[in-house]
N, C-alpha and C positions, 0 to 999 in steps of 0.2 A: 503493500499500499504505500502511497506517497501523499504529500502534504496537499497539493493539489484535488486529489480524490475527496479528503475530508473535507475542506474547505468548500468543495462543491455539493457536498452533504449538507452543510450547515445552510449555506446559502440558501439550497432548495426548499429546506425545511422552515425557513424563516420566512422566503417569499410563500410559499403554500399557508402558513398561518397566518399569513394578512387578509387570504381570500381571494375567490378571483373576479375579475371585473364582469357585470353584470353582462348577458349576451347581447352582441353587436350585431344587428342585422344589417348594418352598411359598413363595411371596412375597405380601406385600402392602404396596401402596402407598397411601401416605395424602397428599391433596392438596387444595388450595383449590379449584382447577378443575381437572377432566377433560375435555380435548375427545376426545369419542370418533370423532369423524367419523361417528356413525350417527344422531346425532339431536342435540338439544339438550345443550349443555355442561352437567355434572354438578358441583354445586358441593360443595364439602365432603366429598370425594368417599373413595370405596376399590375400587381393582382387586385383584383378587384373582388370583394367579397360580399354575396346578398343573401339573405334568409339562411344564412348556413351553407351557402354551397358557393363553389367558384363561378363566377359571372364571366370575368375576363382575364387574361394575362398578355402583356405585349409589353413595346417599348414605350417610354414614355411619352415620345414624341408621336404614340399612335392610340395612345390610351389616356385621355381625361379624365381625372378624379371629379366626379359629381360632388355638387354642393352637398354638404351634409353627411357626407363621409368619411367617418373618424381616421385619422392617416396615422401608420407606424411606419418607423423607417428601421433598415438595415441593411449592412454592406452584403450579406448573401441570405439568399432565402430558400429553402429546400422545402418538398412535400414531409409532412409529420413523419417522424421517426418510426419504423416499425421493429417490434421487436419477436421475430419468428417464433422462440420458443423462450418459455421461463414459466417461473413458478411463482413469482411477484403476485401478490394477493392471496396467496393460499399459505404462501411462506411468507412471515414476517420479519423486520429489521431487528427485535426483540431477542431474537431465538430461543424462545422458550416456550414449553408445551402449550401455554394457551395461542401461538401466535403460527405452529407449525402443522398445518392442516393437508399439506401437500403429498404424504404417504401413509396409507394405511395398510400396515403387516399382519394384520390378523389371517389373511388367508392371500395365496399367492395371486389370485384372479378376483378382481371386482371392476368390472367393465361398467356397472350399474351405476358407481360413484359419479355425481354431476359437480364439475366444478363448481358452477354456478351458487350451488350449494352451500359451498366454502369462502367464495372470493370476498373480500372486503375491498369494497372501493375507497375506503378511506385509510388504509393502510400507508403507512409514512414513507415507505419504498415507491408504491406507485405516485405520490405526490413527489417525490423526489424524482424519478424518473422523465416524470411529468417536463419539470424545468428544465430539463436536459434536450428537451425537444423531440421525446418519445411519444409519440399520440395513441399509439394502437401497441396493446401486447396479447402475442397468442400464451394463455398461461392455461394453469390446471394441473392435475396430478402428476408429478413426476417420475423419474426413471427410479428402480429401487426394488421393481416387482414387476411381476411376471405380464401381470396387465395390471396397472395401478388406479384404472379411472377414465374420466373423461377430460376435455379439455375445452377450452371455449377463447373467445375472440373478443376483444373488449377495448375500447376507447378508455384513457387513463384519466377523465375530465375529474373525477372523483366524487360522483353524486351518489349512486348505487349501482349493485350489480344490475339490476333490471332495466336503470335509465341511459347504461353507458354500453350496455353490450350490444356488439353486432352479429356474431353467430353465439346462441347458445351451447351446442353441442358440437363443437367443431371437428374434433379426432378422438380415438380411443390410444391412449398411451400404453405402449408395452415396450418392455426390456428383455433383451437377450443378453447372454454372456454372464460376468462374474456378477452383475448388477441384479440379476434376474434371481439369485440363487436363496433361498430360505435362509431365515435365521433359526438361531438355537435347534437344528436338528430338521427342520421344518423341508418340505420337497417344493421345489425342486434343488436336488445337491449338485448336479451337473448340466453342463451343455445338453446333453443329448434329452436329459430327462424333461427339461424347460420346453424343448421345442416340441415332445412327446405329449406335453399338457396343453400345450397351446393348438397343436393339430385337433387332439383329443374334443377340446370344448367347441373348436370351429366344427368339428362334425357331430357335435350335439347341438350346434345352433342351427345346422343344417337340416338335420332332421324335425327339429323344431319348428323351423319355417316353414318346412314342405307338410309338416301337419298342421299348421295355422293355416294356409293358403289354400289347401287343399280338403279338409274336414269341414262336416258341416257345422252351423251355429253350435249344435248342441254335444257335438264331438270333438271339437279344438280343444287341444292341453289347457291346461290353466296358464294364464300367466305370469310370465318368469323374467324379473326385471334383468338378470344378467343375460340370457338367451335372446333378449328382446335385443339390446346393444349388438353383440354380436352378430344379428342377422341382418341389422343395418348395415354392420361392416360389409358381410357378406354381400351383400345388395348392392353395395358401391356407393350407400347414402353418407357413410361415415369414412374418412382415412384411417388406415391402422397406421399411427405414427410409432416408429420401431427403433428406441435408443440401442444402438451398436456401435462398438467401435474398432476390436480385433477385426481382422478380415474373415477369418471363419465365420464370424456372428454375421457382418453384411452377408454376406454369401448365404446364409441358412435363413434371413430373413428374406432375401431375394426368393430361394426356393419355395417358401412357403407363400408368398405373395402370390407365384406362380400356380401353386398348385390349386390352390384357392380364389385365382382370378380377383387379388385384391388389390384394392386401389390403396398404395403403400407408400409412406413417407417415411425415408432413412433419416435418421436422426443422431446428430454427434461425429461419427462416421471417421474416426482418426485417422484409419489404416485405410481409408477408401483410394487412396493415391494408388495403390496395389494392385488394383484391381480397373481401373476407369474405362476400361473397354467393354468389358461385360458389365457392370453399372451402367453404361450408355445404352447397351443393349437391351437390357430390362427396362429401361423407360421411367425408371421411377426418380422423382427429385428428391433432394438433399437439403437438410436445414444444419448446416455446419457447425460443429463444436467452436465455442468462442476460440478467437485465435489465439488467445494468449492464455488459455487453461493450462492449468500446470501438469509438466508431462512428468507422470508417474504413473502407475499401475496400468490399467487398460488404454492410459493415454501417454504412456513412453514412447512411441513412435509419432506423435503427432507432428506435424511442420506445419511453422508459419506461412509456407507457400501452397500448403492444399486448395485453399480458394480460389487460386490465381489457375492451378492445374485444373481446376473442374470447369471454370470458366473455357479456358483452352480445349477443352475436351467436350465442350456444348453441353456439360449435363448443368440443367435449371439447379439452381441452391441461391439460398440465402443465408445469412448467419443470424445467431443467436447470442443473448447473454446466460443462456442456461441454468443450472441451478449451483447455489454454493452452499456448503454447508457451516460457513463462519460469518460472524459479521462483519459486513451490513448485509450479507445473502445475497446479493445477485452485483452481476459485473451489468456494465453498460454497452451495449451495439455501438453505439458513436464511437467508442475507444477502439471497440474489436476490429471494426471496419477500417478506422485509421491504421491501425497495424497490417490489417491484411491489404491496405491501399499502399502499403510501404514495401512489402513482399512483394511485389508482381501484379497484386491484382488493379492497381491505377485508380484514379480518385473515383469516374464516372460508374465503374463498375462496383466499386466499393459501395458508394452513393445507393446506388442501384439494388444492391443485395439487402439494403436496408429500408428500403423503400417499394418500388415497383415490383422487383421480382421476388420479395418477401409475399407481398398483397399479391402475387401471381400464384404463389405455391399455396398461400392459405383462403384461396378461391375469392378474395374480396375485392379483386384488382378494377370492378365496377364502380367502387364507391373510394377507395383511397390508393396511397401508394404514389399518384403523381398531380401534379396541379394542371386539372383541364375543365374548363367549363363543364359546369353538372354534377361534378364530383365533390364530395365532402370539401369543405373548406379548414383542412386542417394545414397546419403550415409553422415549421420552424425556422427563428429569424438568428442571426448569428453576426457579430462583431468582424467576423474574419474567415478565413478558411475553416469551414467545420473541422476539419481533421488536424488542424495544426492545435499544438498543446496549449498556447497561451489564446487561443478563441474562446469566446463565452456565448452561449445561447441566450439571448439576450430578450427573447419573446417567444410565447407557444401560444396558437390559436386552434380550436378544437371546435368542429361546428360552427366555426364562423365568430365564436364565443372566444374573448381575451382570456386566456387563464394564467398567463403570467408575463407579466413585465418586469425585468431587470435593469436599473441604470446602467449606462454603458458611456 
């Protein structure tokens, strides 16, 4: 950890405690550069916001600011940043039992657990991320069990789960490899056992789905929340998000995905660079581990250059903050993308990995991820290059509402 990290944390909490500005129905943002992520950057630009949506983006010479619009100014403006996988809102900053709901270990598989039933929109980590320009998070039950539960996609506005949610049931989170092994002698104890248990549960869900769809009203099996969720996975309604790091676990996930024709997303994937051709042929997107994740255990072979290698291979990917077991419980995708940019990925591809590319993988690119007319007015304002160490996020807009303004 460094001094800047903690100073940003303090500033974020202070700004959040001051309260958010009321809804601004009409807003203009003047910027030296706007990265729309829908085309070339726009210099000396204006972004107009009306009724929570992007109204227009263009050069100041072509876009006049209408009378009555509140005006914000920044050197650089980007779409609101997206954290493609985290547990923030279920895991809290105190790191104590009362704020740690991201993992239930009573049994190996619990796909019926819903993230929205545990998410705390007012958690201080949500506030802190918001003040760093992160406007959307894909969060929920985390790695550490064979199937830990569901995830959700939510704005970081900080009102309530119901008000902020975009997708209440986004994916089903699973883990293969050492992270899926049971504690205190519980099953599964090996990789092969974990894969067999997952296959067995999917077969049960196939049978349940067949009976529910073919039987008469009086003959249908009783509802089973666990199998109902897995049936949705089998039907392709919910992707299976599989956390895997070792190459053999990555290949096992691909194998199971093909066997059951699943809509699969590979998560973390530290050793994925060893089999890029096979991963590309499988056609599954990747939510890559945090660039600066500690290189130990399953992650001992990670590389700062993996994001660039995925880009070069043509494999869709996004970046994430992931899960941390220590206070303050989360990384920041802005910083992770900055390091990836410096290790072969480059500025615009790194920015895409936490904006439009993340939105595409999460299935919400029709609403967020780029600054285009009609999309949600989520913006991050910076006083310089967003990936530069000394740059500050000076303002954040979510759905047209100014939720953070810091002096610059």
